[in-house]
C-alpha positions in Angstrom: 106.8 85.2 92.9 104.0 83.1 91.4 103.0 83.9 87.9 99.3 84.7 87.4 97.6 81.6 86.1 100.4 79.2 87.0 100.4 76.5 89.5 103.8 77.5 90.8 104.1 77.2 94.5 106.2 80.3 95.2 104.9 82.1 98.3 105.4 85.4 100.0 105.1 86.2 103.7 101.4 87.1 103.4 98.8 85.0 105.1 95.3 84.5 104.0 92.5 82.4 105.5 94.1 79.1 104.4 97.7 80.1 105.1 100.3 81.8 102.9 99.1 83.1 99.5 101.2 83.7 96.4 102.1 87.2 95.3 101.5 87.8 91.6 104.1 89.9 89.8 101.5 92.6 89.1 101.6 96.3 89.9 99.2 99.2 89.5 101.1 102.4 89.1 99.9 105.7 90.6 98.6 106.8 87.2 96.4 103.7 87.0 98.6 101.8 84.6 98.7 98.0 85.2 101.9 96.0 84.8 102.7 92.3 84.7 106.3 91.2 85.3 107.4 94.9 84.7 105.6 95.1 81.3 102.6 97.4 80.8 99.4 95.5 80.1 98.1 97.3 77.0 94.9 95.3 76.4 92.2 97.3 78.2 89.8 94.3 78.2 92.4 92.3 80.1 92.9 95.1 82.6 89.1 95.4 83.2 89.0 91.6 83.7 91.7 91.8 86.4 90.0 94.8 87.9 86.7 92.8 88.2 88.4 90.4 90.6 90.3 93.0 92.6 89.7 93.0 96.3 91.2 94.8 99.3 91.6 93.1 102.7 91.2 94.6 106.2 94.9 95.3 106.5 94.9 97.3 103.2 96.4 94.7 101.0 95.2 94.2 97.4 94.3 90.8 96.0 93.2 89.3 92.7 90.6 86.7 93.7 89.2 84.1 91.3 87.3 80.9 92.1 90.5 78.9 91.6 93.3 81.1 92.9 94.2 84.3 94.7 97.3 86.4 94.8 98.5 89.6 96.3 99.4 92.5 93.9 101.2 95.8 94.5 99.2 99.1 94.2 101.3 102.2 94.3 98.4 104.5 95.4 94.9 103.6 94.4 93.8 101.0 91.9 91.8 103.4 89.7 92.0 107.0 88.6 89.1 109.3 88.2 89.7 110.9 84.8 86.4 112.8 84.0 83.9 114.8 85.9 80.4 116.1 84.9 77.7 117.7 87.0 74.1 118.4 87.1 72.5 121.2 89.1 74.2 123.8 91.3 75.0 124.5 94.9 73.8 122.1 97.6 71.6 120.4 95.0 74.3 119.6 92.5 75.3 116.1 91.6 78.8 115.2 90.6 79.5 112.2 88.3 82.9 110.6 87.8 84.3 108.3 85.2 87.4 106.2 85.9 90.2 105.1 83.6 88.4 101.7 83.4 85.0 103.2 82.7 83.5 102.8 86.1 80.8 105.5 86.5 79.9 106.7 90.0 78.0 109.5 91.5 79.7 111.3 94.5 77.5 111.0 97.5 77.1 109.0 100.7 77.8 105.7 98.9 80.7 107.1 97.0 82.4 109.7 99.2 85.2 112.0 98.2 88.1 112.4 100.6 91.3 114.4 100.4 94.5 113.5 102.2 97.5 115.8 102.2 101.1 114.7 101.8 103.2 115.2 104.9 105.8 118.0 104.4 104.5 119.3 101.1 100.8 119.6 101.9 100.0 118.4 98.3 96.4 117.2 98.1 95.6 113.6 97.3 91.9 113.5 96.4 90.0 110.1 96.1 86.5 108.9 95.5 85.3 105.5 96.6 84.4 103.3 93.6 83.7 99.9 95.1 83.9 98.7 98.7 87.5 99.2 99.7 88.6 100.4 96.3 89.2 104.0 95.5 90.1 106.1 92.5 92.8 108.8 92.7 91.2 111.9 91.3 93.6 113.2 88.6 94.9 116.7 88.9 92.8 118.2 86.1 89.6 116.8 87.6 90.7 118.1 91.1 91.0 121.6 89.6 87.5 121.3 88.2 86.3 120.4 91.7 88.2 123.3 93.1 86.4 125.6 90.7 83.1 124.3 92.2 84.2 124.7 95.8 82.3 126.8 98.3 82.6 127.6 102.0 80.4 125.7 104.4 80.8 125.6 108.2 84.3 127.1 108.0 85.5 124.5 105.5 86.1 124.7 101.7 84.5 121.9 99.8 82.0 120.7 97.2 78.4 119.4 97.3 77.0 116.3 95.6 73.8 114.6 96.4 73.2 117.0 99.3 76.4 115.8 100.9 79.3 118.2 101.6 82.8 117.0 101.0 85.7 119.1 102.4 88.6 119.5 100.0 90.8 121.7 102.2 93.0 120.8 105.1 91.3 120.7 108.4 92.3 123.5 110.8 95.2 122.6 113.0 94.4 121.8 116.5 95.7 124.4 118.9 98.6 123.3 121.1 98.1 124.0 124.8 101.0 123.9 127.1 100.7 122.8 130.6 102.1 125.3 133.2 
């Protein structure tokens, strides 16, 4: 694999607009920790710099894209984690504010929706908020519990309000199975 910043010509099987692109030996763990060649990157300023050039393509791949090079990186779940929640107001008029592990500040609403997927088999919730186009933050468990405390019922679903937008946080009802005679 190509080393970030090198001119090494190692390539992976990925293809970009100009042909194959290198894969950088970088990984973002599920907890939001960044690694380079298996070693944790401890300098937050460096992680924020890398995050500023992070992009996601149409097929779901993650890339670091600079004016002079681009390379695929591995992301275990989401590139960021939502680590803090605050709110203003109540009920349908409340506004929820999130802060990520890299100090992004977003307001949940139509431009920054919250979604919850559920792990097959276990049903464990995996809540996310959109931070930048194509880039989400996994909402950490403690923050998800704060959301659950704010949850209300609306149109048969359990969820939360922010910027007058309702975000379900429960599993959708199962579709009934009809059998043909």
